[in-house]
Each structure stands twice: as structure tokens, then as C-alpha cells.
N, C-alpha and C positions, 0 to 999 in steps of 0.2 A: 504494500500500500504506500502511495506517495505521501509526502508531508501534508499536502493540501487535503488529500482524501482522509488522512487520519484526523485532521482538525474537523472536517465535516462530520465524520463518524462520531467524534466525541461530542460535538454540538447536538447531533441527533440523539445520542444516548441520554444527554441531560434533558432534552426536550421530551423524550419518552418518559423519563422520571416525573416530569411535570404533568404529563397526561395521566400517569398512574395516580398521582396525588389528586388531580381533578376527578378521576373516576371514584376514588375513595369518598370524596366529598359528595359526588353524585349518589353513591350508594347510601350514605348517611342521610342525605336530603330526601331520597325516595322513601327510605324507611320512616323518617319523621313525617313526611307528607301523608303517606298511607295510614299511619297510626292516627294522625289528627283527623283525616277524612273519615276513618272508620269509627273512632271512638268519640270524637267531639262533634263532628258534623253529621254523623249517622248516615254516611253514604255507603251504599252496598257495592263493594268492590270485589272483583275476583281475586281474593288474597292469594290463593294457591298459585295461580298463573303468574301474578305479578311478583310473588316471592321467587319463582323459578328464574325470572329475568334478573332479579337482584343476585341470585346465586351464580348465574352466568357471568355477571359483571365481576363478582368477587373472584371467580375462577380465572377470568381473563386477566385480572390484575396480578394474581399469583403467578400465572404463566409469564406475564410481562416482567415481573420482578426477577424471575429466574433467568429470563432472557438478558436483562441488564447485568445480573451478577455473573453471567458466563463470560463477559468481556468481549463478546463477538461484535462485529460491526453492525450498527443499526442504520438501515438505509431509508431513503425517502419513501420507498414503496411500502416498507413495514409501518412507518408512521401513518401512511394513507390507509392501510388495512385496519390499523387500530382505530382510526377515526370512523371508518365505515362501520366497524363493529359497534362503536358507541352510537352511531346513527341508527343502526338496526335495533339495538336495545331500547333506545328512546322511542322508536316507532312502535315497538311492541307494547311498551307501557302506555303510550298514547292511545293505541288501538283498544286496549283493555279499559280505558278510562275516558271515553267520550270522543276520541279522534280529534278532528280539527276544532271541535267545540271546547276542547280542554285548553285553558289559557297557557299551560306550560308548553304548548306547541312552539312558542317563540324561542325555546331553547335550541331549536335548529340553527338560529342565528349564531349562537355560541360555537357550534361545530364549524360553521362556515368561516367565522373569524379566525378560529384556530387553524383551519386549513390554509387560509390566506397568509397567515404569518409563518407557518411551519413548512408548507409544501411548495413545490414548483407550480407555476401557473396552470399547467395542464391538469395536475392532480387537484388543485383548488377548484377549478371549474367542474371537475368530475364530482366533487363533494356538493357543489351548488346544484348540479343536475340531480343527484340522488336525493338530496333533501327536498328539492322542489317536487319531484315525482312522489316522494313519500307524503308531502303535504296534500297534493292533489288526491292521492289514494285514500288518505285518512278523511278527506272531506266526503267520501262516498261510502267507505267501508270502515266501520268501527262498532264497538259495543257501547250502546248508549248508557249514560250514567243513570243509575237508579238513586234518586234523591231520598228514598226511604220515607220515614214519617215526617221529616222536616219538609220535604218537597211536597207531599200530599197536603200538608197543612197550609202552606203559604204560596204554593204555585210558582208562577214564572218570576215573580219578584225575588223570591229566595234564590232561584237559579242565577238571576242576573247579578245579585249581590255577591254570590259565591264566585261568579265569573270575574267580576271586577277585583275582588280580593285576590283571586288567583293570578290575574294579570299583574297586579302590583307586586306580589311576591316573586313572580317570574322575572319582572323587570329588575327588581332589587337584586335577586340572585345573579342574573346574567351580568348586570353592571359591576357587581363586586368581583365576580370571577374574571371578567374581562380585564379589569384594572390589575388584579393581582397576578394573573397568569400571563397575560400578554406582556406586562412589564418585565416579568422574569424571563420570558421567552426572548424578547427583544434584547435583554441584557446578554443572554447566551449568544445571540446572533452578533451583537457588537463585539463580544470577546472573540468569537470566531473570526470576524473581519479583522480584528487587531492581529491575531495570529497569522492570517493570510498576508496582511500588509508587512509583517516582519519577515515572512518567507520571501515575499517579493523583493524586499530590501536586500536580503541575503543573496537572492538570485542576481540582483543588480551588481552586488559586490563581486560575485563570481564572474559575471560578464566583464567587469573591470579587470579582473585577474587574467581572463582569457585575452583581452586586448593587450595587456602588458606582456603576456606570453608571446604574442605575435611579434611585438617589438623586440623582445628578448631574443627570439630565435633569429631574427634578421641581424640583430647586433652581434650575436655570437658568430654567425657565419661571416659577417663582414670584418669583424675585429680579430677573431681567433687566429686566422692564418697570418696576417701581418705581424701580430704580436709575437707569435711563435718564431717567425723569421727573424725579427729584431732580436729576440732573446738568443737565438743561435749565433747570430753575427756578433753580438756583444760578448758572448762566451768565447768565441774565437779570438776576438780582439784582446780579450783579457790576457791571453797567453802570448801575444806578440811582444817581441823583445823591446821595441821602441816605447811601447806603452808601459811595459813592466818596469822599465827603468825610470819612468817619468811619474813622480808622485802626484803632480797636479792632474795629469791625464787619467791616472788610475782612480783618483777621487771623482773626477767627472764621470768616468765609466761606471763607478759604483752608484752614483746618483741616477744615471740612466737606467741601470738595472733595477733600482728601487722604484723608479717611475713606471717601468714596464710591469713590475710586480703589482704596483698599485692599479694599473689599468686592468690587469687580469682579475684583481679583486673586484673592481667595479663591474666587469662583465659577469662575474659570478653573482654579484648582488642583483644585477638585472635579471639573470636567469632565476634567481630566487623568487622574484616577483611573478614569474611564470609558473612557479611551483616545480621547477626543474633544477637540476644540479649539473655541474660540469662533469662529464663521465669520468675524466681522469682523476677526479677527486673522490670517487666512490671506492670504499674499501671495507674490509671486515676487520673488526678489532674489538677488544674488550671495552665495554662502554665506560667502565671506571677509568681506564687508561686514556680513552679518547677524551673524556671530560677533563682529566688532568692536563692533557696536552692543549686543549682549547683554552682553558683558563690561563695556562702558562703563556700561550701565544698572545692572548689579549693583554695580559699583564706586561709583557715585553713591548707590545705595540703602543699601549696607551699610558703605561707607567703611572698608575694611580698612586696617590699618597699612601693609602692603606687599603689592603685587600685581605679580607678574611675568607678562607675557603675550606669547606669540609665536604668530604666525599664519602657517603655511606652506601654507595652502590656496590653490590657484591662483585668481586673481581672476575668471576667466571662467566658473566653474562656477555655473550658475543653478539654484536649488532652490526648492521650495515651502516657505516659512517660515511658521510659526504659533506661537501661544503655547505649544503643547505642547512644542515643542523648547526654547523659552526656559525654561519651568518645569522641564523635565528638567535642563538645565544649572544652573539656579539651585539646585535641590535638592542637587546634588553640591557646588557651590561653598559653599552654606550649611553643609553638613556639614564641609567642609574648614576653613571659617572658625571653626566652633565648636571643632574639634580644635586649630587653630593660629591664634589671633587675630593673631599677629605676622607671619605670612608665608603667602601662598597663591601657588602657581605654576600657570599655565595654559598649555598648549601644544596647538595645533591643527595637524595635518599630514595630508597625503594619502599613503596607503600602499597601492599597488596599486589595487584597486577599492573601498577603504574609506576613510572619513574617520575619523581618530582624534583624540579630544580627551582629553588627559591632565591630570588635576587632582592636584597634589601638595601636601602640607602638611608642616609641621615638627612635628607633634604626637607623641603616644606610639604611634601606629600602631593597627592592629586587633588585638584579642585573637584567639588561634587559633580559638576557637569562633565568633567573629563572622565570621572569614574563611570558615569552613565553611558558614555560613548566609547569606552575602552575597546580597542581593536578595530575601530572604524577608520577609514582613510581620511587624511587631512584634518585630524582633530587636534593637532598640536597647538599649543599656545605660543610656540616660538615664531618670531616674525619672518624667518626665512621661508621662501616659497619651496613647496615640495616636502616640507617637514611633516611628520606625523605618519609616515608610511611604515616605519620600523615595526611598531606593534601590530599594525594592520597586516603586514606580510607574515610576521611570526604567527599571528592568530590563524591566518588561512592555512599556513603550512601545518600547524598543529591540528587544525580541523580536518585536513585531508588524511592525517595519520590516525584520526580517531581520538585525538586528545583535546586539549583546550588551554586557554590562557585566562588567568584571572588576576585582578589587582585589588589591593586594599590599602588604606592608610593605617599606620601603626599607632598604637595608643601613645607611645613615648615620642612620637615624631618620626617623620620619614614615611616611606612607602615600601610595600612588598609586592613584587610581581612573581607569580607562580606559573611555571610551565609544567603541564602534565602530559606525559607521553606514555601510551600503552605499551607494555613490554611485548605483547604479541605482534605489534606493528613494526617493532625494531629488531627483535631477536631473530637469529638464524640458527639452524641446527648445527651442533658441534661437528657432525660428519661433513657438512657442507663447508664449514669454516676450515676444517683440516684440509 
């Protein structure tokens, strides 16, 4: 089932629960009405037949509750069938109690309103057609009401008074139920729409990643070959005797090699935006050692004033390591260093089936609006254009691996960003590693 289908099914399940609640109220209302009509108004009603209809509604509710408890998908067709069964039960009760002359025939409108809110247009019109045909049928075929001793004593005026009282009770009941249940149903629908909007936003972000991936592929093809050529030439020059004996030229050559290495790093970062990694950087290694190596590289490149690092990952866990993972961690560490140049704390540990990497800083923490938008593109408060992509890219990489990224502010100041990676998505078999 797709994400949108799951959200729709969840909304239908909650709407079915509302129908079940409404049916319980209908059962209670029918029992009370029949009791008042029989005991207080002395109306002769077919109690046995009307009781069987109430038993049917109770049984239908029990089956519906079991259906909801099973956790299976609830479709629009099932909701339509439930409403049709309610219409059938109401039609039987009206047939046994005066047909179209019964003021409670207006309760058909409640079924139509529920259908209009819950069902697609075609199903709603089907409910309209069924209730209209039932109304016409009840105007010709029904069991007339026997007014008993009250009716014989007072005649038509008593029947008219009872009819008006019944119309008022029917109006009051329908109005209260419409307000209560339609409000709750529309609330469910609004929540469903909010979930769908969130999924559309995520799809838009994924489309953004795809577009960046197209750019990354082109950049890799265009820049990879000339960078490799320059790297080979510079390596050859490094061993030439005129350059080897000239300290100034050797220093310039070293700077050029560093610049090429930086260009390769930029290409790798662009490929990270596409959710890809440079093939030559993929290898198998123990995750604990790989994390040690990445943190050491970052420490050497960025030279933070103070870096606390603890690695609690078991040493025998072998994973597929690549530059994507490295860049993902570097993005988070760079953000922590910018927020807190004086101290960065890194902790790696294994928790159940997940690997957790927590990066803490001693800065001012995230603003509330930044925490609400964490992992979305271009949400940085930094003035430079193009900032705010680091956590966005890391979030999408982790999402593709089945993990996630979360952030929070610490009670004593600073912030903590947590990377969660599932072991199953990273680990490789020992035989394959060998």
C-alpha cells in the first residue's frame, strides 16, 4: 500500500468508528422511543419485529468493531455498504411504525449527509437514490400505527399532536448528531489532507534531489576525467629533478595538488546531493575503524579547538563504507563547529538494530522555527546563498538507508544532532567481506 493509500485507509477506519458510535446511539434512541411509545403513549407497536431490527443493528456493530480491530484496510465501498445497511434498518423500522407518516422518516437526511461527507460523489448519489426510493415505497406500503385507547378517545387531533412532537424530536436528534459527527468526520478529513500535503512536500523534496542528481552526474562526467589527468601530471612533475631541487616550485606543486584534492571533494559532495557516491571511494571495512578514520580526517582538516570523541560500536561489524557516509558526517560536524568553535562532542554507539552517532556542540542551540524545519532545504539562518543544504542532504541520505536525523536543544546549552543508521542497511556478510 502506498503512503497516500495508507492515510486514506486510516481516515476510513476512524470514520467507520464514528459510524459505529452513531449506530450505538441509534440503537439506544430506538429502544427509548419504542419504550415511550408503548408505555407512555399507549401505541400498539410490533415489538417483536422491531426488536429483531435492533438486534440486527447490534450484530452489525459487533461485526464492524471486529473489522476495525483486525487492522485491515477499510475502503470507501465498505463505508457505503455500512450506510446502506443503516438505511435498510431504518426503512424496516419505519415500515413497522407508520411508513412515510412517521415523523422520524426525516432521519434519511442524516444518512444522506453522512454519505456526502464520507463517500465519493458516485456513492453519495447512490445513497440519495436509495433513500428516495425507500421514501416513495414507504408512502404506499407500511403498517399503519395503531393509536390504541388514546387514539380512539381523541381522534385525529391526538395523531396530529403526536406527529408534531415526533417531528420536533426528529429535528432535534438529527441536528445534534449532524453537528457532533460531521464535525468529527471533517476533522478526520482535515488530518488526512494534512498528511497528504506532507507527503506531497516530501515528494517535492525528492524531485529536488533527482534534479540535483542530474546535475551531479553531468558534473562528475565533465570534471572527473580532467581532474584525474591533472592529478597524474602533477604526480609526474613531483619526481622531476628541476622541481625536486626547487623548494618554491615544490611548494607551488603541493598547493596545486591540494587544490585538485579539494575539487575532487567538491565533486563528491555534489554526487552526495544525488544520493550517489564516487565508486572508487566505496569499500568494506569495520564500521568502528571507519568512524575513527573519518573523525581523524575531519579533525586534521578542520582543526577544532577541542574535540571529544567516543566510539562504542563493536569492532567486528563490517559495513560498506563510501564517501557519502563521510560527507554526511562531515556536514553535521561542520555545522557543529560553526555553532561552537570551542568544543565539539562526538559519540558513536550501537542501540538495538541501529547505529547512533550523536554530535553535540556548546553553541546557542537551534531556534524553535529551525527545529520545526530541520532537514528541509535552504532553512539556514546564515546569510550566504546556498546554505542550509548540509542537513537536508544528510537527512535524505539517511532516509534512503532507512534511518533518520533528529535534532534537539540541550538543557545546559548547545544542541545535539543524532544520526540513526540501521545496521541491516550497512552490514555485509563476513564471507563477502573476506
